[in-house]
C-alpha positions in Angstrom: 0.0 0.0 0.0 2.7 2.5 0.8 4.6 1.5 -2.3 1.6 2.7 -4.4 2.0 6.2 -3.1 5.6 6.4 -4.3 5.0 4.5 -7.6 5.6 7.6 -9.9 8.0 9.3 -7.5 11.1 7.9 -9.1 10.0 9.0 -12.5 9.2 12.5 -11.4 12.6 12.8 -9.6 14.4 11.4 -12.7 12.6 13.8 -15.0 13.3 16.8 -12.8 17.0 15.9 -12.5 17.2 15.5 -16.3 15.7 18.9 -16.9 18.1 20.5 -14.4 21.1 18.7 -16.0 20.1 19.9 -19.5 19.7 23.5 -18.2 23.0 23.4 -16.5 24.7 22.0 -19.6 23.1 24.7 -21.8 24.1 27.5 -19.4 27.7 26.3 -19.0 28.5 25.5 -22.6 26.2 28.0 -24.3 27.5 31.1 -22.5 30.0 33.2 -24.3 33.2 32.6 -22.3 35.1 35.5 -23.8 36.9 37.6 -21.2 35.4 41.0 -20.4 37.7 44.0 -20.5 37.0 47.5 -19.3 37.8 50.3 -21.7 39.5 53.1 -19.9 39.4 56.5 -21.4 41.7 59.2 -20.3 39.9 62.3 -21.6 36.8 63.6 -19.7 34.5 66.2 -21.2 34.8 68.2 -18.0 37.7 68.0 -15.6 37.0 67.1 -12.0 37.1 69.9 -9.5 37.0 70.1 -5.7 35.2 73.0 -3.9 35.8 73.6 -0.2 32.7 73.8 2.0 32.0 76.1 4.9 30.1 75.2 8.0 31.6 71.7 8.3 32.4 70.0 11.5 31.1 67.3 13.9 27.4 66.7 14.0 26.3 67.5 17.6 24.6 64.9 19.7 21.0 65.2 20.7 20.4 67.0 24.0 17.7 64.6 25.3 16.5 61.0 24.7 13.9 60.4 22.1 13.4 62.1 18.7 15.1 65.4 19.8 17.8 66.1 17.2 20.9 68.1 17.8 21.7 71.4 16.2 21.9 70.9 12.5 24.9 71.9 10.3 24.4 74.2 7.4 27.2 73.3 4.9 27.6 75.7 2.0 29.8 75.4 -1.1 30.9 78.4 -3.1 31.1 77.0 -6.7 32.8 79.1 -9.3 34.2 78.5 -12.8 31.3 76.5 -14.2 28.6 77.8 -16.4 25.7 75.5 -15.3 24.6 73.9 -12.1 26.6 70.8 -11.0 24.8 67.7 -12.2 27.2 64.8 -11.3 28.2 65.2 -7.7 30.1 62.4 -5.8 
């Protein structure tokens, strides 16, 4: 009686293992194994620049427990020498 429950179990496991093996074979041998190389360019459209900030320093701790924040910092940057607003900041 218990054997009748597992009668088709071996066929299902074998079929599933076969499908997984075919998929693994296709992924392994079907993938393009050419090495990937990064292309490094030396010329940028705009040279990088560094602008000093004012109002920097340590962020003060909160004065009390709970959601009471400390005094915020107001950091400013005086950006000169570019004609448009900075768009790629890192």
